[in-house]
MILO-64349 format. One line per 2 residues: number of its first residue (from 0); their letters; for each residue x, y, z of N, C-alpha, C, CB. Coordinates in pm, whole numbers, plus 50000, padded with zeros to 5 digits. Glycine has a CB too. Layout:
N
NUM> a> X Y Z X Y Z X Y Z X Y Z ~ ...
***
This chain:
227
0> mg> 54701 31579 49185 54713 31698 49147 54859 31767 49154 54620 31761 49219 ~ 54939 31774 48971 55032 31851 48966 55135 31983 49101 54965 31898 48865
2> kf> 55280 31978 49090 55250 32152 49174 55275 32200 49146 55272 32218 49271 ~ 55183 32266 49043 55203 32425 49002 54981 32427 49012 55323 32461 48768
4> ql> 54936 32345 49027 54757 32367 49024 54820 32364 49182 54602 32216 48941 ~ 54872 32275 49265 54900 32245 49453 54894 32441 49474 55137 32130 49518
6> ls> 55007 32450 49431 55091 32609 49446 54954 32690 49385 55275 32638 49321 ~ 54899 32698 49296 54777 32762 49252 54650 32781 49348 54735 32687 49142
8> at> 54589 32652 49357 54498 32673 49463 54588 32694 49641 54388 32522 49451 ~ 54672 32655 49664 54754 32746 49794 54664 32897 49778 54973 32777 49756
10> la> 54743 32922 49675 54758 33064 49639 54629 33142 49707 54763 33081 49468 ~ 54514 33054 49574 54391 33155 49574 54354 33134 49728 54250 33111 49454
12> if> 54333 33002 49781 54257 32966 49931 54341 33153 50015 54351 32733 50037 ~ 54493 33160 50016 54563 33274 50043 54471 33404 50035 54679 33281 49949
14> ls> 54505 33430 49936 54439 33520 49828 54248 33566 49912 54432 33393 49637 ~ 54202 33442 49904 54028 33467 49959 54026 33473 50108 53911 33328 49915
16> ai> 54140 33503 50161 54123 33525 50329 54175 33609 50353 54165 33439 50426 ~ 54269 33686 50298 54319 33800 50260 54142 33937 50286 54395 33758 50067
18> ai> 54132 34003 50388 54032 34090 50388 54065 34238 50312 53997 34104 50533 ~ 54016 34239 50200 54030 34392 50106 53950 34468 50140 54009 34397 49957
20> pt> 54016 34586 50233 53950 34712 50273 53881 34755 50165 54040 34816 50319 ~ 53770 34848 50221 53657 34890 50113 53681 35006 50114 53506 34867 50134
22> tf> 53757 35102 50215 53786 35209 50256 53933 35229 50261 53724 35226 50365 ~ 54036 35403 50261 54166 35362 50323 54145 35363 50426 54276 35424 50307
24> vd> 54291 35382 50541 54196 35349 50708 54234 35480 50752 54257 35197 50846 ~ 54263 35650 50622 54307 35757 50673 54215 35871 50605 54459 35765 50652
26> av> 54105 35778 50521 53947 35872 50529 53896 35910 50598 53848 35843 50504 ~ 53815 36003 50570 53724 36067 50666 53624 36075 50654 53735 36162 50694
28> av> 53533 36073 50771 53403 36110 50779 53361 36223 50783 53355 36070 50858 ~ 53281 36183 50618 53254 36394 50588 53174 36482 50680 53152 36438 50436
30> gs> 53038 36371 50742 53011 36468 50861 53069 36480 50990 52899 36456 50894 ~ 53191 36418 50994 53301 36477 51079 53415 36627 51071 53378 36368 51074
32> vv> 53422 36630 50966 53448 36699 50857 53378 36896 50868 53372 36589 50732 ~ 53260 36820 50762 53164 36918 50775 53074 36922 50865 53106 36928 50683
34> tp> 53095 36961 50987 53033 37013 51122 52933 37122 51112 53140 37067 51214 ~ 52852 37072 51158 52716 37199 51160 52778 37339 51183 52589 37177 51306
36> af> 52933 37355 51311 52975 37455 51289 52985 37558 51122 53077 37418 51348 ~ 53072 37440 51056 53111 37489 50909 53038 37543 50892 53130 37421 50801
38> fn> 52924 37431 50856 52790 37462 50731 52736 37560 50786 52663 37344 50698 ~ 52701 37630 50897 52633 37710 50935 52716 37836 50908 52591 37679 51059
40> ri> 52831 37857 50940 52942 37924 50891 52922 37970 50738 53063 37833 50908 ~ 52914 37923 50651 52881 37936 50493 52673 37972 50490 52942 37732 50398
42> ls> 52640 37930 50578 52496 37933 50526 52464 38099 50558 52381 37809 50617 ~ 52516 38130 50685 52500 38250 50796 52512 38357 50714 52611 38261 50922
44> qa> 52617 38379 50586 52625 38443 50475 52570 38491 50412 52651 38416 50425 ~ 52461 38387 50402 52362 38412 50283 52262 38483 50319 52304 38298 50222
46> gt> 52184 38633 50230 52062 38701 50261 51933 38646 50344 52020 38734 50143 ~ 51858 38746 50403 51760 38665 50477 51652 38617 50415 51713 38727 50576
48> gc> 51653 38697 50250 51563 38639 50117 51594 38586 50072 51520 38682 50027 ~ 51775 38508 50089 51780 38390 49998 51698 38242 49988 51898 38358 50012
50> kg> 51608 38187 49898 51574 38032 49918 51633 37970 49968 51560 37961 49836 ~ 51796 37904 49916 51907 37814 49970 51894 37814 50112 52051 37859 49930
52> kt> 51877 37951 50153 51897 37904 50324 51797 37866 50352 51933 38002 50439 ~ 51748 37799 50341 51595 37694 50433 51607 37600 50314 51378 37786 50459
54> fy> 51655 37592 50244 51680 37473 50079 51824 37373 50105 51730 37602 49885 ~ 51938 37428 50169 52019 37380 50147 52079 37326 50315 52086 37468 50054
56> tr> 52010 37207 50379 52082 37127 50473 52182 37053 50479 52029 37069 50508 ~ 52277 37061 50598 52344 36989 50640 52302 36839 50628 52363 37034 50746
58> aa> 52191 36830 50689 52139 36668 50731 52115 36560 50517 51892 36704 50861 ~ 52063 36708 50468 52025 36702 50325 52169 36636 50249 51979 36870 50265
60> ll> 52280 36669 50304 52396 36637 50229 52413 36522 50263 52510 36712 50241 ~ 52465 36461 50361 52477 36372 50445 52428 36258 50377 52418 36402 50561
62> ta> 52265 36256 50375 52240 36177 50327 52237 36166 50139 52143 36165 50402 ~ 52203 36295 50113 52299 36275 49942 52465 36201 49986 52343 36492 49843
64> ar> 52540 36248 50044 52686 36198 50044 52669 35970 50066 52786 36311 50231 ~ 52570 35959 50146 52571 35769 50125 52610 35731 49991 52407 35685 50142
66> sy> 52517 35835 49937 52502 35742 49783 52656 35784 49692 52322 35813 49666 ~ 52742 35805 49751 52867 35857 49715 52938 35864 49778 52879 35943 49676
68> pr> 52983 35759 49872 53058 35731 49955 53217 35707 49932 52998 35642 49999 ~ 53277 35752 49801 53395 35738 49782 53414 35914 49790 53433 35643 49644
70> fg> 53329 35983 49813 53312 36159 49808 53395 36172 49942 53120 36241 49820 ~ 53537 36202 49971 53639 36289 50063 53680 36158 50124 53574 36423 50180
72> nl> 53724 36090 50062 53766 35917 50130 53874 35949 50005 53618 35728 50119 ~ 53988 35964 49979 54076 35950 49902 54197 35878 50028 54103 36101 49818
74> dt> 54343 35880 49980 54446 35775 50060 54491 35841 50154 54569 35714 49987 ~ 54480 35959 50232 54502 36063 50325 54393 36124 50378 54575 36156 50275
76> al> 54432 36153 50446 54270 36242 50587 54341 36419 50508 54326 36213 50914 ~ 54443 36393 50448 54463 36533 50392 54484 36562 50283 54541 36591 50433
78> ws> 54505 36399 50211 54354 36469 50035 54250 36502 50097 54264 36330 49888 ~ 54202 36376 50142 54044 36409 50198 53963 36512 50182 54035 36413 50318
80> kr> 54036 36568 50356 54011 36713 50337 54000 36835 50270 54047 36738 50371 ~ 54083 36785 50170 54147 36897 50087 54047 36913 49937 54328 36847 50049
82> ei> 54007 36765 49976 53863 36753 49829 53756 36821 49895 53786 36564 49774 ~ 53723 36770 50041 53629 36873 50076 53632 36984 50113 53575 36851 50139
84> aa> 53724 37044 50101 53712 37175 50106 53711 37285 49970 53812 37200 50188 ~ 53786 37195 49891 53788 37240 49708 53616 37215 49721 53905 37096 49553
86> ff> 53553 37121 49745 53421 37084 49663 53347 37203 49718 53340 36921 49695 ~ 53339 37266 49871 53252 37390 49927 53306 37489 49879 53241 37415 50073
88> ah> 53438 37519 49849 53467 37618 49795 53383 37671 49637 53603 37592 49793 ~ 53413 37565 49558 53299 37598 49446 53194 37619 49484 53270 37510 49356
90> vt> 53145 37518 49562 53000 37546 49617 52945 37707 49687 52988 37432 49737 ~ 53003 37694 49739 53001 37842 49797 52998 37955 49701 53123 37868 49882
92> he> 53084 37931 49618 53106 38064 49492 52982 38019 49383 53303 38060 49389 ~ 52952 37934 49373 52816 37900 49290 52741 37903 49343 52789 37800 49231
94> tg> 52694 37921 49448 52525 37973 49548 52551 38107 49587 52481 37876 49725 ~ 52672 38135 49639 52682 38253 49654 52651 38207 49838 52575 38358 49544
96> hf> 52706 38162 49901 52714 38087 50025 52567 38054 50075 52795 38171 50135 ~ 52537 37987 49950 52445 37898 49997 52242 37964 49976 52511 37877 50175
98> cy> 52299 38139 49932 52170 38158 49886 52100 38108 49741 52165 38284 49893 ~ 52172 38073 49631 52058 38036 49492 52058 37877 49556 52137 38059 49272
100> ve> 51938 37870 49458 51892 37733 49444 51863 37743 49264 51737 37697 49559 ~ 51886 37797 49221 51860 37810 49018 51966 37960 48986 51613 37865 48951
102> ei> 52003 37942 48917 52062 38027 48797 51955 38154 48765 52081 37921 48650 ~ 51992 38290 48807 51920 38368 48753 51891 38402 48630 51941 38437 48788
104> ar> 51958 38388 48579 51916 38370 48411 51910 38231 48381 52030 38436 48298 ~ 51794 38186 48321 51677 38070 48321 51715 38062 48159 51481 38118 48377
106> nt> 51790 38007 48091 51810 37983 47986 51767 37827 47924 51931 38020 47983 ~ 51748 37800 47833 51718 37686 47795 51826 37567 47794 51670 37709 47682
108> yc> 51951 37565 47781 52015 37494 47770 51994 37349 47729 52056 37516 47847 ~ 51940 37335 47616 51960 37236 47578 52008 37201 47405 51853 37191 47627
110> sp> 52079 37060 47414 52190 37096 47286 52081 36931 47233 52445 37091 47324 ~ 52125 36924 47099 52057 36853 47040 52139 36679 47084 52053 36917 46881
112> ss> 52041 36573 47093 52102 36470 47163 52026 36366 47155 52130 36496 47288 ~ 52040 36261 47125 51961 36127 47015 51946 36066 47154 52071 36011 46860
114> qy> 52026 36081 47274 52033 35981 47406 51946 36064 47499 52200 35950 47479 ~ 52026 36202 47524 51926 36268 47633 51823 36373 47558 52021 36358 47759
116> pc> 51760 36401 47484 51651 36478 47386 51566 36566 47454 51556 36383 47312 ~ 51586 36613 47489 51505 36761 47504 51381 36719 47545 51487 36861 47364
118> ap> 51305 36767 47642 51165 36769 47672 51077 36892 47609 51155 36769 47823 ~ 50963 36872 47582 50923 36925 47533 50846 37096 47640 50860 36815 47465
120> gk> 50892 37234 47654 50900 37345 47753 50985 37322 47882 50762 37379 47795 ~ 51058 37237 47849 51184 37178 47952 51311 37259 47951 51235 37024 47909
122> ky> 51349 37372 48065 51492 37435 48030 51583 37373 48158 51489 37629 48026 ~ 51662 37359 48059 51786 37260 48192 51857 37342 48271 51927 37163 48124
124> yg> 51921 37508 48307 51975 37578 48330 52021 37526 48485 51910 37688 48294 ~ 52078 37594 48519 52155 37613 48653 52068 37576 48788 52202 37773 48662
126> rg> 52111 37470 48826 52031 37434 48981 52089 37347 49061 51893 37372 48973 ~ 52097 37389 49192 52164 37294 49320 52297 37354 49331 52180 37113 49290
128> pi> 52407 37311 49368 52459 37374 49480 52597 37334 49409 52414 37319 49646 ~ 52643 37317 49241 52670 37290 49142 52666 37336 49028 52642 37230 49141
130> ql> 52537 37379 49039 52440 37476 48912 52435 37347 48778 52559 37672 48837 ~ 52402 37252 48838 52392 37134 48734 52341 37193 48591 52280 37013 48791
132> tw> 52369 37183 48486 52347 37293 48344 52355 37163 48186 52538 37454 48336 ~ 52245 37222 48125 52223 37117 48004 52143 37020 47996 52317 37055 47977
134> ny> 52045 36955 47904 52005 36766 47897 52063 36708 47882 51938 36696 47824 ~ 52175 36730 47904 52289 36556 47879 52347 36588 48029 52469 36549 47703
136> ny> 52356 36643 48095 52371 36651 48235 52256 36612 48310 52405 36777 48271 ~ 52179 36646 48307 52035 36634 48378 51987 36478 48325 51910 36776 48320
138> ga> 52021 36447 48207 51959 36319 48155 52047 36183 48228 51971 36321 47970 ~ 52119 36232 48210 52295 36132 48270 52230 36109 48428 52515 36274 48280
140> cg> 52258 36208 48483 52255 36260 48632 52141 36155 48703 52202 36445 48642 ~ 52034 36210 48653 51902 36143 48701 51940 35999 48669 51754 36196 48619
142> ka> 51967 35963 48549 51976 35834 48547 52038 35784 48650 52026 35793 48445 ~ 52157 35812 48708 52224 35759 48788 52185 35782 48908 52332 35783 48771
144> nn> 52096 35881 48934 52019 35911 49074 51883 35866 49097 52009 36053 49099 ~ 51829 35825 48986 51705 35776 49003 51579 35914 49012 51719 35680 49145
146> fd> 51603 35962 48934 51487 36053 48908 51508 36108 48758 51480 36180 49023 ~ 51360 36149 48702 51400 36226 48538 51454 36351 48532 51276 36254 48443
148> gl> 51534 36333 48487 51632 36451 48522 51553 36564 48316 51893 36356 48534 ~ 51511 36495 48275 51459 36524 48180 51320 36591 48136 51476 36441 48147
150> kn> 51205 36553 48233 51125 36579 48206 51046 36629 48357 51092 36485 48120 ~ 51176 36615 48409 51149 36666 48549 51297 36774 48619 51122 36504 48652
152> pd> 51337 36841 48532 51442 36913 48585 51441 36995 48729 51469 36997 48486 ~ 51279 37004 48701 51255 37129 48871 51265 37106 48975 51137 37188 48914
154> iv> 51281 36946 48948 51272 36885 49085 51420 36892 49166 51221 36724 49068 ~ 51518 36935 49108 51680 36919 49139 51594 37087 49224 51858 36914 48961
156> ak> 51574 37188 49212 51543 37298 49269 51406 37254 49369 51521 37412 49151 ~ 51362 37119 49394 51287 37160 49471 51299 37094 49610 51175 37151 49413
158> na> 51415 36926 49556 51411 36896 49673 51591 36875 49686 51299 36767 49702 ~ 51628 36858 49814 51772 36885 49872 51833 36780 49840 51791 36911 50020
160> vi> 51779 36695 49853 51898 36573 49895 51923 36528 49729 51824 36406 50023 ~ 51806 36593 49619 51854 36505 49484 51952 36641 49442 51699 36446 49341
162> aw> 51910 36785 49504 52015 36905 49493 52159 36844 49531 51974 37039 49603 ~ 52173 36771 49620 52321 36762 49702 52341 36646 49561 52331 36690 49923
164> kt> 52310 36589 49603 52331 36422 49462 52381 36492 49310 52111 36310 49407 ~ 52308 36612 49272 52357 36632 49127 52517 36685 49162 52249 36760 49029
166> gl> 52549 36748 49237 52632 36796 49281 52769 36670 49280 52572 36855 49407 ~ 52734 36595 49347 52789 36504 49404 52870 36448 49256 52679 36409 49491
168> wf> 52754 36460 49181 52721 36289 49092 52811 36415 48989 52484 36190 49032 ~ 52830 36556 48936 52935 36591 48871 53018 36628 48964 52917 36680 48777
170> wm> 53089 36635 49020 53215 36615 49091 53271 36437 49076 53179 36665 49264 ~ 53198 36386 49138 53287 36250 49126 53340 36205 48960 53182 36115 49191
172> ks> 53240 36236 48889 53235 36207 48705 53319 36321 48698 53063 36219 48592 ~ 53337 36465 48681 53419 36552 48647 53510 36618 48727 53364 36622 48598
174> vr> 53509 36637 48856 53654 36664 48931 53722 36602 48939 53671 36690 49033 ~ 53708 36474 49087 53716 36409 49157 53843 36314 49062 53578 36367 49205
176> pv> 53878 36320 48953 53988 36285 48865 54129 36396 48894 53923 36296 48701 ~ 54062 36522 48926 54178 36583 48865 54239 36646 49039 54127 36722 48715
178> vk> 54142 36596 49144 54216 36660 49255 54317 36673 49322 54187 36653 49314 ~ 54368 36581 49312 54527 36554 49351 54626 36679 49226 54572 36332 49310
180> qg> 54515 36709 49162 54650 36795 49086 54672 36924 49115 54643 36805 48938 ~ 54589 36950 49235 54555 37086 49313 54404 37203 49310 54672 37168 49262
182> fg> 54396 37294 49332 54266 37330 49365 54235 37402 49233 54250 37418 49502 ~ 54351 37462 49149 54352 37483 49061 54303 37433 48920 54422 37495 49083
184> at> 54325 37293 48900 54269 37226 48864 54113 37211 48858 54323 37166 48903 ~ 54046 37179 48969 53934 37136 48966 53837 37362 48945 53915 37002 49148
186> ir> 53934 37390 48920 53858 37538 48846 53820 37510 48698 53975 37685 48838 ~ 53927 37437 48676 53950 37426 48515 53844 37408 48487 54036 37325 48447
188> rv> 53740 37230 48565 53649 37120 48521 53550 37219 48563 53652 36956 48588 ~ 53536 37276 48685 53374 37347 48729 53365 37444 48626 53355 37436 48898
190> ng> 53470 37533 48607 53404 37677 48488 53575 37653 48453 53319 37904 48574 ~ 53620 37624 48326 53746 37683 48280 53747 37789 48251 53799 37637 48191
192> ge> 53677 37857 48167 53638 37984 48126 53695 38054 48218 53500 38012 48109 ~ 53692 38045 48320 53759 38168 48414 53874 38157 48431 53716 38186 48544
194> cn> 53951 38051 48365 54064 38071 48415 54191 38162 48261 54105 37896 48482 ~ 54339 38137 48313 54439 38240 48172 54326 38353 48171 54465 38145 47958
196> gg> 54326 38437 48252 54235 38537 48271 54092 38594 48178 54321 38629 48279 ~ 54061 38463 48173 53936 38471 48213 53787 38578 48305 53967 38385 48256
198> sp> 53864 38533 48395 53787 38610 48531 53888 38606 48646 53635 38524 48589 ~ 53955 38678 48659 54052 38670 48770 53986 38690 48913 54163 38777 48747
200> aa> 53844 38758 48873 53811 38789 49027 53717 38683 49048 53745 38944 49066 ~ 53671 38616 48954 53584 38472 49017 53670 38343 49057 53472 38408 48893
202> va> 53837 38308 48988 53940 38218 49062 53961 38293 49147 54063 38168 49003 ~ 53995 38437 49165 54043 38476 49305 53967 38374 49445 53996 38654 49319
204> ar> 53780 38419 49390 53705 38426 49512 53726 38249 49594 53523 38475 49461 ~ 53745 38203 49393 53738 38020 49464 53852 38053 49533 53760 37848 49347
206> vk> 53991 38101 49522 54013 38049 49595 54055 38088 49738 54062 37999 49543 ~ 53999 38180 49758 53960 38290 49890 53865 38169 49921 53877 38484 49860
208> yy> 53803 38082 49931 53718 38024 50003 53775 37892 50015 53587 38032 49953 ~ 53853 37802 49931 53921 37711 49956 54035 37761 50103 53983 37674 49812
210> ra> 54108 37797 50039 54204 37882 50169 54158 37850 50297 54196 38054 50168 ~ 54016 37960 50304 53914 37954 50406 53937 37791 50541 53750 37945 50293
212> yc> 53895 37719 50399 53804 37646 50484 53919 37520 50446 53611 37636 50437 ~ 54049 37519 50420 54112 37470 50414 54174 37489 50583 54163 37496 50295
214> rs> 54211 37629 50646 54270 37674 50761 54138 37603 50846 54306 37857 50769 ~ 53999 37576 50840 53907 37550 50944 53916 37393 50952 53755 37611 50912
216> fg> 53978 37337 50857 54021 37198 50844 54151 37179 50925 54042 37160 50693 ~ 54265 37273 50926 54288 37230 51016 54456 37194 50905 54164 37122 51089
218> it> 54432 37221 50771 54555 37154 50653 54563 37248 50625 54544 37050 50532 ~ 54653 37286 50469 54762 37314 50403 54674 37310 50242 54899 37195 50441
220> pg> 54636 37385 50175 54571 37389 50095 54623 37293 49959 54554 37520 50088 ~ 54810 37317 49962 54914 37236 49865 54898 37275 49730 54896 37077 49867
222> pn> 54960 37227 49676 55017 37313 49550 54903 37348 49445 55139 37224 49466 ~ 54980 37417 49331 54860 37474 49198 54720 37501 49261 54826 37338 49060
224> is> 54732 37603 49311 54560 37649 49329 54480 37753 49302 54525 37655 49436 ~ 54582 37778 49194 54516 37864 49115 54541 37839 48961 54553 37998 49157
226> c> 54462 37866 48873 54466 37869 48748 54496 38000 48655 54358 37820 48725
***
């Protein structure tokens, strides 16, 4: 064996012996941040007649989060907590403090798609904590989470674990990539139409929740929190 081959083989053995961590050392456990007290404070602000008050549970969230282990797992505890605060700020706004499970205006939201065609008689209006909408999102999310989102979109409003999975699926796919750009960037991903004067009141509400949750977690909100 030549010197180069020997060196390569030695290096390969050395690298294979190194334990590569699967999580960052400063990552946080979602359950340790989203405590029962934190979750219940949000839930307590929903009206007594709200369906979501008994539908959305912390246990269902933590079960769903096991399918998305990278959620709340950024390179520092600070950014991990900021991500969780941002997620719950949007969820709070979208659901009215866990009140709404389904969109009030139940439109069809069917867009022509060969990959995710609409099923006859089905509607793809907003359901779940981040209000999953449109057939192509139901189709893709269902495929990723082992449910038939096209033929059975109603399951998102009936199964709390699946509902939380839809929120986490959308978050990790569309929002996570911009989390470190600041909370304002996450608003653009969740509902960009509110930005640039589209709905100042909605933006202000989201920012208010985000600031409040950052305070609850004992962290600063960071830069660029509005849009």
